Residue, then its C-alpha position, 0 to 999 in steps of 0.5 A: m770464777g763462776d764455779e766459786q759463785d755456783d758453790k756459795p749458798l744463797t744470801t738472805w737477800e737473794m732468797l727473799h728476792s726469789v720468794l717475792a718474785a715467785a709470789f708475784g709470778v715474775q721469777s726469771g729462769k736464770n734465778r729459778s735455776r740458781d735457786f734450785s742449784r744453790g738453795k735449800p728447800r727448807q729455807f724457801i719453805i720457811l720464807g714462803v710461809l712467813f711471806t704468806a702469813c705477813f701478806v694475809l695479815l696485811i690484807a686483813g689489816i687493810v680490810q679492818l681499816v676500810l671497815y672502820f672508816s666506812g662505819v661498819 
């Protein structure tokens, strides 16, 4: 049974969870080893870049909102 799970590629949810956990520095060793054995680097790179872009846009939006309400 465990061998079947080890051969399956990661689901989108598993990859997203791993990217978010790694971004905040709370990735577990078990999940990290799972990612290296079952994940494809290209998928993690794409998700990482998308997460970073969304994070930067979110922060920029919050700054713009604060500046707008502060009257600057």
